[in-house]
C-alpha positions as CSV (number, residue, x, y, z in Angstrom):
1,C,-22.4,13.8,-9.7
2,K,-21.4,15.8,-6.6
3,N,-17.7,16.5,-6.2
4,L,-16.7,15.4,-2.7
5,S,-13.5,16.6,-1.0
6,V,-11.3,14.6,1.4
7,S,-8.2,15.9,3.1
8,F,-4.9,14.1,2.8
9,W,-1.3,15.0,3.9
10,N,0.9,17.6,2.3
11,S,3.2,16.9,-0.6
12,Y,7.0,17.5,-0.9
13,W,9.5,17.3,-3.7
14,M,12.6,15.1,-3.8
15,L,14.7,13.6,-6.6
16,P,14.1,9.8,-6.5
17,S,17.4,8.2,-5.2
18,D,17.6,5.0,-7.3
19,V,20.8,3.1,-6.7
20,C,20.2,0.3,-9.2
21,G,22.5,1.5,-12.0
22,V,22.8,4.1,-14.8
23,N,19.5,3.2,-16.5
24,C,17.6,3.6,-13.2
25,F,19.3,6.9,-12.6
26,W,18.3,8.3,-15.9
27,E,14.7,7.0,-15.6
28,A,14.5,8.5,-12.1
29,A,15.9,11.8,-13.5
30,F,13.3,11.8,-16.2
31,R,10.5,11.3,-13.8
32,Y,11.8,14.0,-11.5
33,D,12.1,16.4,-14.5
34,Y,8.6,15.6,-15.6
35,M,7.2,16.2,-12.1
36,K,9.2,19.3,-11.7
37,T,7.8,20.8,-14.9
38,H,4.2,19.7,-14.0
39,P,4.2,20.7,-10.3
40,S,0.5,21.5,-9.9
41,E,-0.8,18.8,-12.2
42,K,-3.5,16.7,-10.5
43,M,-3.4,13.0,-11.1
44,H,-6.7,11.3,-12.0
45,L,-7.2,7.7,-10.9
46,A,-10.3,5.6,-11.8
47,V,-11.6,2.4,-10.4
48,V,-14.8,0.3,-10.9
49,A,-16.3,-1.4,-7.8
50,C,-19.2,-3.9,-7.9
51,G,-20.3,-6.6,-5.6
52,E,-18.1,-7.4,-2.6
53,R,-15.3,-5.1,-3.7
54,L,-15.7,-2.2,-1.2
55,E,-12.9,-3.2,1.2
56,E,-10.5,-4.2,-1.6
57,T,-11.1,-0.8,-3.4
58,V,-10.5,1.2,-0.2
59,T,-7.3,-0.7,0.4
60,M,-6.1,0.2,-3.1
61,L,-7.0,3.8,-2.5
62,R,-5.0,3.8,0.8
63,S,-2.0,2.4,-1.0
64,A,-2.2,5.2,-3.6
65,I,-2.4,7.8,-0.9
66,I,0.5,6.7,1.3
67,F,3.4,7.6,-1.1
68,S,2.0,9.9,-3.7
69,I,3.3,13.4,-4.1
70,K,1.0,15.4,-6.4
71,P,-2.7,15.9,-5.7
72,L,-5.0,13.0,-6.5
73,H,-8.6,12.9,-7.8
74,F,-10.3,9.5,-7.4
75,H,-13.1,8.7,-9.9
76,I,-15.0,5.8,-8.2
77,F,-17.6,4.0,-10.4
78,A,-19.7,1.9,-8.1
79,E,-23.1,0.3,-7.7
80,D,-25.5,2.6,-6.0
81,Q,-25.7,0.6,-2.8
82,L,-21.9,1.1,-2.3
83,H,-21.9,4.9,-2.5
84,E,-22.8,5.7,1.1
85,S,-20.2,3.2,2.4
86,F,-17.5,4.8,0.2
87,K,-18.4,8.3,1.3
88,D,-18.5,7.3,5.0
89,I,-15.0,5.7,4.8
90,L,-13.3,8.3,2.6
91,D,-14.7,11.2,4.6
92,E,-13.1,9.7,7.7
93,F,-9.6,9.5,6.3
94,P,-7.4,11.7,8.6
95,Y,-5.2,13.7,6.2
96,E,-3.8,17.2,6.2
97,G,-3.4,17.8,2.4
98,K,-6.2,17.7,-0.2
99,V,-7.5,15.0,-2.4
100,N,-10.8,15.0,-4.2
101,Y,-13.0,12.1,-5.1
102,T,-16.2,11.7,-7.2
103,L,-18.6,8.9,-7.0
104,Y,-20.4,7.8,-10.2
105,P,-23.1,5.2,-10.9
106,I,-22.4,2.3,-13.2
107,T,-23.6,3.3,-16.6
108,F,-23.5,1.7,-20.1
109,P,-25.1,2.7,-23.4
110,S,-28.8,2.2,-22.8
111,E,-29.5,0.0,-25.9
112,S,-26.8,-2.6,-24.8
113,A,-26.4,-2.0,-21.1
114,A,-27.3,-5.6,-20.1
115,E,-24.9,-7.1,-22.5
116,W,-22.0,-4.9,-21.4
117,K,-22.7,-5.4,-17.7
118,K,-22.6,-9.2,-17.9
119,L,-19.4,-9.3,-20.0
120,F,-16.7,-11.2,-18.1
121,K,-17.1,-9.9,-14.5
122,P,-19.9,-7.6,-13.3
123,C,-19.2,-4.0,-14.3
124,A,-15.6,-4.8,-15.5
125,S,-16.3,-3.4,-19.0
126,Q,-17.2,0.0,-17.5
127,R,-13.5,0.9,-18.0
128,L,-14.1,0.9,-21.8
129,F,-16.4,3.8,-21.5
130,L,-14.3,6.1,-19.3
131,P,-13.1,8.3,-22.2
132,L,-16.7,8.9,-23.1
133,I,-18.0,9.5,-19.6
134,L,-15.1,11.6,-18.2
135,K,-15.1,14.1,-21.1
136,N,-13.3,16.8,-19.2
137,V,-10.5,14.6,-18.0
138,D,-7.4,14.8,-20.2
139,S,-5.4,11.8,-18.8
140,L,-6.4,9.0,-16.4
141,L,-4.9,6.0,-14.7
142,Y,-7.4,3.2,-14.5
143,V,-6.7,0.3,-12.1
144,D,-8.6,-2.8,-11.0
145,T,-9.8,-3.0,-7.4
146,D,-7.1,-5.6,-6.6
147,I,-4.2,-3.2,-7.2
148,L,-1.7,-2.1,-4.6
149,F,0.7,0.8,-5.1
150,L,4.2,0.2,-3.6
151,R,5.6,3.4,-4.9
152,P,4.1,6.9,-5.7
153,V,1.4,7.1,-8.3
154,D,3.4,10.0,-9.6
155,D,6.0,7.6,-11.1
156,I,3.6,5.7,-13.4
157,W,1.8,9.0,-14.1
158,S,5.0,10.4,-15.5
159,F,5.0,7.8,-18.3
160,L,2.5,10.1,-20.0
161,G,5.4,12.4,-20.7
162,K,7.2,9.5,-22.5
163,F,4.4,8.9,-25.0
164,N,5.4,9.6,-28.6
165,S,3.0,11.4,-30.9
166,T,1.0,8.3,-31.8
167,Q,0.7,6.6,-28.4
168,I,-2.6,6.9,-26.5
169,A,-2.4,4.4,-23.7
170,A,0.1,2.3,-21.7
171,M,-0.2,-1.3,-20.4
172,A,2.0,-4.2,-19.3
173,P,2.3,-7.5,-21.1
174,E,0.0,-10.3,-20.0
175,H,3.0,-12.6,-19.7
176,E,6.7,-12.4,-19.8
177,E,7.2,-16.1,-20.6
178,P,5.4,-17.3,-23.8
179,R,5.5,-20.9,-22.6
180,I,2.9,-20.1,-20.0
181,G,1.1,-17.4,-21.9
182,W,-2.6,-17.6,-22.3
183,Y,-3.2,-15.5,-25.5
184,N,-0.4,-17.1,-27.6
185,R,-1.7,-20.6,-26.6
186,F,-5.4,-20.3,-26.5
187,A,-6.8,-17.0,-27.9
188,R,-9.3,-17.3,-30.7
189,H,-9.0,-13.6,-31.6
190,P,-6.2,-11.1,-32.5
191,Y,-4.1,-9.9,-29.5
192,Y,-1.3,-7.4,-29.0
193,G,2.3,-8.5,-29.4
194,V,3.7,-11.9,-28.4
195,T,1.7,-12.6,-25.2
196,G,-1.1,-10.0,-25.2
197,I,-1.6,-7.1,-22.7
198,N,-3.2,-6.9,-19.3
199,S,-5.6,-4.1,-18.7
200,G,-5.6,-4.2,-14.9
201,V,-3.3,-1.1,-14.9
202,M,-4.1,1.2,-17.8
203,L,-2.7,4.7,-18.3
204,M,-4.6,6.7,-20.8
205,N,-4.3,10.0,-22.6
206,M,-8.0,10.3,-23.0
207,T,-7.9,13.4,-25.2
208,R,-6.0,11.4,-27.8
209,I,-8.3,8.4,-27.4
210,R,-11.3,10.5,-28.1
211,R,-9.7,12.0,-31.2
212,K,-8.2,8.9,-32.7
213,Y,-9.7,7.0,-35.6
214,F,-8.9,3.3,-35.2
215,K,-8.0,0.7,-37.8
216,N,-10.1,-2.4,-37.5
217,D,-11.0,-5.7,-39.3
218,M,-14.7,-4.8,-39.6
219,T,-14.7,-2.0,-42.1
220,P,-12.0,-0.2,-44.2
221,V,-13.3,3.0,-42.6
222,R,-11.5,4.0,-39.4
223,L,-13.7,4.3,-36.4
224,Q,-13.6,6.5,-33.3
225,W,-13.6,5.0,-29.7
226,G,-17.3,5.4,-29.3
227,E,-18.1,3.9,-32.6
228,I,-15.9,0.8,-32.5
229,L,-16.8,-0.8,-29.1
230,M,-20.2,-2.3,-30.0
231,P,-19.2,-3.7,-33.4
232,L,-16.2,-5.3,-31.8
233,L,-18.3,-6.9,-29.2
234,K,-20.8,-8.2,-31.8
235,K,-18.1,-9.7,-33.9
236,Y,-16.0,-11.4,-31.2
237,K,-18.4,-12.0,-28.3
238,L,-18.4,-15.8,-28.9
239,N,-14.6,-15.9,-29.1
240,I,-13.5,-13.8,-26.1
241,T,-12.8,-15.2,-22.6
242,W,-11.5,-12.1,-20.7
243,G,-14.2,-9.7,-21.8
244,D,-13.1,-6.0,-22.1
245,Q,-9.4,-6.9,-21.9
246,D,-9.8,-9.1,-25.0
247,L,-11.5,-6.2,-26.8
248,L,-8.5,-3.9,-25.9
249,N,-6.1,-6.5,-27.2
250,I,-8.0,-6.7,-30.5
251,M,-7.9,-2.9,-30.8
252,F,-4.2,-2.6,-30.1
253,F,-3.4,-5.5,-32.4
254,H,-4.7,-3.4,-35.3
255,N,-3.2,-0.2,-33.9
256,P,0.1,-1.2,-32.3
257,E,1.6,2.2,-32.8
258,S,-0.9,3.5,-30.3
259,L,0.3,1.6,-27.3
260,Y,3.2,2.3,-24.9
261,V,4.2,-0.9,-23.1
262,F,5.7,-0.6,-19.6
263,P,7.6,-3.3,-17.7
264,C,6.1,-6.1,-15.7
265,Q,7.0,-4.7,-12.2
266,W,4.3,-2.0,-12.9
267,N,1.7,-4.8,-13.0
268,Y,3.1,-7.7,-11.0
269,R,0.7,-10.7,-10.8
270,P,0.8,-14.3,-9.4
271,D,1.8,-15.6,-12.9
272,H,5.1,-13.8,-12.4
273,C,6.2,-16.1,-9.6
274,I,4.0,-19.2,-9.3
275,Y,5.7,-20.9,-12.2
276,G,9.1,-19.6,-11.1
277,S,10.2,-16.0,-11.1
278,N,9.9,-14.6,-14.6
279,C,9.7,-10.8,-14.1
280,R,13.4,-9.9,-14.2
281,A,12.7,-6.2,-13.7
282,A,11.1,-6.9,-10.4
283,E,14.0,-9.1,-9.3
284,E,16.3,-6.2,-10.0
285,E,14.2,-3.2,-8.7
286,G,11.3,-4.7,-6.8
287,I,7.6,-4.7,-7.4
288,F,6.1,-1.2,-8.1
289,I,2.5,-2.2,-8.5
290,L,1.1,-5.4,-7.1
291,H,-1.9,-7.0,-8.9
292,G,-3.6,-9.6,-6.8
293,N,-5.9,-11.1,-9.5
294,R,-7.8,-14.3,-9.2
295,G,-8.8,-13.4,-5.6
296,V,-5.4,-14.2,-4.1
297,Y,-5.8,-11.5,-1.4
298,H,-8.7,-13.4,0.1
299,D,-7.6,-17.1,0.1
300,D,-4.6,-19.1,1.1
301,K,-3.3,-20.0,-2.3
302,Q,-0.7,-17.2,-2.6
303,P,0.1,-16.1,1.0
304,T,2.8,-13.6,-0.2
305,F,0.1,-11.5,-2.0
306,R,-2.3,-11.8,0.9
307,A,0.4,-10.7,3.4
308,V,1.0,-7.4,1.5
309,Y,-2.7,-6.8,1.2
310,E,-3.4,-7.4,4.9
311,A,-0.4,-5.2,5.9
312,I,-1.7,-2.2,3.9
313,K,-5.3,-2.8,4.9
314,N,-4.5,-2.9,8.6
315,Y,-1.9,0.0,8.6
316,S,-3.2,3.0,10.6
317,F,-2.4,6.3,8.8
318,G,0.1,8.4,10.8
319,D,1.8,5.4,12.4
320,D,5.5,4.8,11.7
321,L,5.7,3.0,8.4
322,V,8.8,1.0,9.3
323,H,7.6,-0.4,12.5
324,S,3.9,-0.6,11.7
325,L,4.0,-1.7,8.1
326,L,7.4,-2.8,6.7
327,Q,8.8,-4.9,9.6
328,P,5.6,-6.8,10.4
329,L,5.1,-7.5,6.7
330,E,8.6,-8.9,6.3
331,Q,8.0,-11.2,9.2
332,E,4.8,-12.5,7.5
333,L,6.5,-12.9,4.2
334,Q,9.3,-15.0,5.7
335,K,6.6,-17.5,6.7
336,T,5.7,-18.0,3.0
337,T,9.1,-19.3,1.7
338,H,7.5,-22.8,1.2
339,T,5.7,-21.3,-1.8
340,Y,7.1,-20.3,-5.2
341,C,6.2,-16.7,-4.7
342,G,7.5,-16.8,-1.1
343,R,10.9,-17.9,-2.3
344,V,11.3,-14.5,-3.9
345,Y,9.5,-12.6,-1.1
346,K,12.2,-9.9,-1.1
347,V,10.9,-8.5,-4.4
348,F,7.7,-7.8,-2.5
349,I,9.4,-5.4,-0.1
350,K,12.4,-4.1,-2.1
351,Q,10.6,-1.1,-3.6
352,L,8.4,-0.7,-0.6
353,T,11.5,-0.2,1.6
354,K,12.8,2.5,-0.8
355,S,9.4,4.2,-1.0
356,I,9.2,4.5,2.7
357,R,12.8,5.8,2.9
358,D,12.0,8.4,0.2
359,L,8.8,9.5,1.9
360,Y,10.6,10.2,5.1
361,A,13.3,12.0,3.2
362,R,10.7,14.2,1.5
363,R,9.1,15.0,4.9
364,S,12.5,15.9,6.4
365,K,13.3,18.1,3.4
366,G,10.0,19.8,3.7
367,R,10.4,20.9,7.3
């Protein structure tokens, strides 16, 4: 695949100025120290887009660009008919720095391509094969198309430096509250932890993934990543509901030492507020990554989520973020207080406000 370059704005350094207590201070200090010792490291972000996901994917990429500090490389896996549209849009982004992107076709092992492609949603299981396709990429952040970054990608990327010697990937729990959990109430297969894990935001040390031999319930012999996927699908395909995410849950059930679990505000979904607020970390610090699963960006069921999506989609790069993004968004969110998520609408802008403030501080410091 041809490597295509797109220009984005310049990056500047600044210590994150958390004011939420000692724990936040030390977490911010760690992230700063990690970025300081990896100043030229390029962050790799992957997404898989099929069907009607072009606009949603572009909006996600825009959100990644707004606040991030270090260089980004987007790995975009898309159906062939979407490639020209992606190229036309990304090549028109008006930036001054540099970000690269590469477009890839959707590819599965030839002997089982049809089975993998129809698993759960079209193309969703492509993410399972990223360590095998991107052989020269050491680490990668995979996100679903319905993700919005409300703080720099750098901050979740820095979790790679927190991995211990056995951890190969990081994800957030599927639920915080077991009483509304899906896996612990309905799953017919093994799953990680108390409530399972959600794979919509998945940080991977792919070098470690490619090298690891995984414990499993199919053979006493440990299997590598490329060897274990098809046997898992054959064994559990009649018992899994959420496709590739279920397979990841099974794998990390048998290899729990390999997973780093990050808090819910790094993968905040409607389930965190539609049954009452149950992501305490978001209440305290705000939402870091918004995940609008179940199509909530495109219907009227969860207007808080849709408001954030529309605000980022319609923001014109270069405009003042406070007057063109933050203030109009807060006005829209105030109209949603009749909903459960709208009652806690301030968690949707708490981190966004800080991210904007920090961005302007970095720009001022860089002058």
